[in-house]
N, C-alpha and C positions, 0 to 999 in steps of 0.2 A: 557131799558134804555140804550143810547147810552152814549159813552164817548165823550170826544174832540175830539178827533183825527178822533175816525169815524164822526163823524159831522162834521170836516174838511174835511175830503175826501170825502165825498157826497156831501158837495158844489164844492169844487175843479171839481170833476168831473162835476156837469154840468153849473157851468162856464166855462170849456171848450168844453161843448156841447152849449152852449149861442155862443160861441166867433167863433167857426167854422160854425156855421150855418150865423151869425152876417160875417162872412171871404169870407163865400160863401167856404167853403169845403165841408161843407153837404148839402143837398138839405132840403129844407124846411119839405119836407115828411121824410127823415131820420131823422131830428133834431123832429120833433115830435115823432117818433119810438122808438130813444133813450132818448126822453126828459121822457119821460113816464109821470105822475100823479106825479111828484116831485113840492113842496113837501107837498103836502096833503097824499100820502101812506108810508108816514114815521108820525112817533111818532114826530114831531118836532113842536107841536103847545104849546104854553109856557104856552095856558091856560087851556092846555087837561092833561100834564105831571103830575107829583108828585112832591112837592115841593124841593125834594132834587135834581131834573134833570135840575131844572129852571135856575140855576146857568150857563150851560153849554150853553142853547138853550140862553140865554140871554149873551151872551160872542159876538153870532154869530148874533146878531139880524138885525146888518143892511143887510149884507149877507141874510138873511132868509127874510127879510122883500122886497128885491129886486127878489127873487126866486118867492116870493105871487104873485108877480106883474108879473113876468114872466105868472105863470099859469092863472094869471087873462086873457093876451091877447090868451094864447093858447085854452081859455076853447070855445072860442069862435069858434074855428077852430076843434073842435072834433064834429064829426055825434056821436050822444045818443046812440046809438047800436054798435058804433064801439071808444070804449076810446081809440081805439091807433091814429084814426087821421081821416079827412074828406077831401078825396077826389072821387068828382065823376067826371063825364064830364062836372061839368059849366059852368068851366072854370078853365083859371089858372091864374087868378087872382087873386082867394082863397091865395094862399101857396106864392104870389106877394105882400098882403096887412098883411099877416102874417108876415111876412120878414120884409116891412117896419117897421110894428107895434113893430118889437123886435128892431130893427137897433133903433130906435128913444129912446127906454127904455135904451138900451145901450149906446147914444149919454146923454142921461140925467146924466144915473150914470155911469160913466166910469169904477169906480174902483169895479163893479156888487155889490152896497152899497148901502137903501135907505133908507129913515130913515122909525122907526117901532113904531107903539103904543103900544109896551109895550117894 
C-alpha cells in the first residue's frame, strides 16, 4: 500500500516527464522509455486496491485519470514485443503523431488533471 506522499511523488515525476516531452526537452522516444507503463505498473487502480487504500487514490483521482489518458495515447506507440517503444524505420511520423496527441491532451488538461470515473 502506497502512502499519499509516495503516490504524489510518482505523479510529480510523471508529470515532469510529460512536461519535458511536450516542451521538447525530451524526445518522444526518451519520453516513452522514461514513462514506461505508468500508471499500469503500479497499484494505482482504485477498483483493485484494498478498501483502506482507496482514500489516497481518490485524493489523486483527477491526476491519475490524466495519466490513464496518457497511457492510452502511448499504448498505440508500443510494439507488441517491446514494452518500451515502437521505433522502426517506418518513418519519423510515428513519434510526431504521438507528440501531437500528447500535446493535445496537455492543452485540454493543462493542470494534468482529468475527469475521473471513480
